[in-house]
C-alpha positions as CSV (number, residue, x, y, z in Angstrom):
1,M,0.0,0.0,0.0
2,N,2.8,2.4,0.9
3,W,4.6,1.7,-2.4
4,K,1.5,2.7,-4.3
5,I,1.3,6.0,-2.5
6,I,5.0,6.6,-3.0
7,G,4.6,5.8,-6.7
8,I,1.7,8.1,-7.1
9,V,3.6,11.0,-5.4
10,I,6.6,10.4,-7.7
11,I,4.5,10.4,-10.8
12,L,2.6,13.6,-9.8
13,G,5.9,15.2,-8.9
14,I,7.3,14.4,-12.4
15,I,4.2,15.7,-14.1
16,G,4.2,18.9,-12.0
17,W,7.9,19.4,-12.9
18,L,7.2,19.0,-16.6
19,V,4.3,21.4,-16.5
20,I,6.3,24.1,-14.7
21,K,9.3,23.6,-17.0
22,N,7.1,24.1,-20.1
23,L,5.3,27.1,-18.7
24,N,8.6,29.0,-18.5
25,K,9.8,27.9,-21.9
26,K,10.6,30.7,-24.3
27,P,10.4,30.3,-28.0
28,D,13.6,29.9,-30.0
29,P,15.1,33.2,-31.1
30,I,14.1,34.4,-34.5
31,P,17.0,33.9,-37.0
32,K,18.5,37.0,-38.6
33,P,16.1,38.1,-41.4
34,V,17.1,36.8,-44.8
35,V,14.7,39.4,-46.4
36,V,14.8,43.1,-45.5
37,T,12.3,45.0,-47.5
38,H,9.4,47.6,-47.5
39,I,5.8,46.3,-47.4
40,D,5.2,48.0,-50.8
41,S,8.1,45.9,-52.4
42,L,6.8,42.8,-50.8
43,A,3.3,43.4,-52.1
44,K,4.6,44.1,-55.6
45,E,6.7,40.8,-55.6
46,F,3.5,39.0,-54.5
47,A,1.4,40.6,-57.2
48,L,3.9,39.6,-59.9
49,D,3.8,35.9,-59.2
50,S,1.7,35.0,-56.1
51,F,2.1,31.2,-56.6
52,K,6.0,31.5,-56.6
53,F,5.9,33.9,-53.7
54,K,3.6,31.5,-51.6
55,E,5.9,28.5,-52.4
56,K,8.9,30.5,-51.3
57,F,7.6,31.2,-47.8
58,N,4.9,28.6,-47.1
59,N,7.3,25.7,-47.5
60,A,10.5,27.2,-46.0
61,N,12.2,26.5,-42.7
62,D,12.4,29.2,-40.0
63,S,15.7,30.7,-41.2
64,L,14.2,31.2,-44.7
65,R,10.9,32.6,-43.4
66,S,12.6,35.2,-41.2
67,I,11.9,38.7,-42.6
68,E,12.1,42.4,-41.7
69,V,9.4,44.5,-43.1
70,K,9.2,48.3,-43.0
71,G,5.8,49.9,-43.3
72,I,3.1,52.2,-41.9
73,I,0.8,51.0,-39.1
74,S,-2.8,51.0,-40.3
75,R,-4.2,49.3,-37.2
76,I,-3.2,48.0,-33.8
77,K,-5.3,45.1,-32.6
78,V,-5.3,44.3,-28.8
79,D,-7.0,41.2,-27.5
80,T,-6.6,38.7,-24.7
81,A,-3.9,36.8,-26.7
82,G,-1.8,40.0,-27.1
83,V,-1.1,42.7,-29.6
84,S,-1.1,42.5,-33.4
85,I,0.2,45.2,-35.7
86,I,-1.3,45.6,-39.2
87,L,0.8,47.3,-41.9
88,H,-0.7,48.7,-45.1
89,S,0.6,49.2,-48.7
90,S,-1.1,51.9,-50.7
91,G,-4.0,52.0,-48.2
92,V,-4.6,48.2,-48.4
93,E,-3.8,46.1,-45.3
94,K,-1.1,43.7,-46.3
95,A,0.7,42.3,-43.2
96,I,-0.5,41.3,-39.8
97,C,2.2,40.7,-37.1
98,R,1.4,38.9,-33.9
99,M,3.8,40.5,-31.3
100,D,5.7,38.6,-28.6
101,K,4.0,38.8,-25.2
102,D,6.4,41.5,-24.1
103,Y,4.5,44.0,-26.2
104,H,1.3,44.4,-24.2
105,N,2.0,48.1,-23.7
106,L,2.7,48.6,-27.4
107,E,-0.3,50.8,-28.0
108,A,1.3,53.4,-25.7
109,D,4.5,53.4,-27.7
110,S,3.2,53.2,-31.3
111,K,0.2,54.6,-33.0
112,V,-1.6,54.3,-36.4
113,G,0.4,56.2,-39.0
114,D,3.8,55.5,-37.5
115,T,6.5,54.0,-39.8
116,V,8.0,51.0,-38.2
117,S,10.2,48.0,-38.9
118,I,8.9,44.6,-37.9
119,K,11.0,41.4,-37.7
120,G,9.2,38.1,-37.6
121,L,8.5,34.7,-39.2
122,I,6.1,34.5,-42.1
123,I,3.8,31.7,-41.2
124,K,1.2,32.1,-44.0
125,V,0.8,33.9,-47.2
126,T,-2.6,34.6,-48.6
127,D,-3.6,38.1,-49.8
128,L,-2.2,39.0,-46.4
129,F,1.3,38.3,-45.1
130,I,0.9,36.7,-41.6
131,L,3.9,36.9,-39.3
132,E,4.4,35.6,-35.8
133,R,6.9,36.1,-33.0
134,C,7.3,39.7,-34.2
135,S,9.4,42.4,-32.7
136,I,9.0,46.1,-33.6
137,S,11.3,49.1,-33.8
138,K,10.4,52.7,-34.8
139,N,12.2,54.3,-37.7
């Protein structure tokens, strides 16, 4: 009977340790951007050959999906999951960047109309470039 209790305590201890270890886990750092461009240039490249552009980013590994995009903020979206920055090209929203959790006070530092550079990983390309694990710097 005592061995069962000791076994249960050990198993619960291991599970608790794994949970705590994973709660504090930070994502891998974003590789140095292989593409540094302006949102207008990115939109033009996509317009020229959207199929080739999608293949370039949708099937790449992290080091090839790492990008730095300069553009103008058209919208800042704040929700329970965090903050997203939306950049526009010629008045059309073209990129949405989900910020790292450290950017919950971003709306105090940046505003619509600011020109910024955003570094992140392209995770999906449709008519909108969707980036994650983004960081932002003002220009």
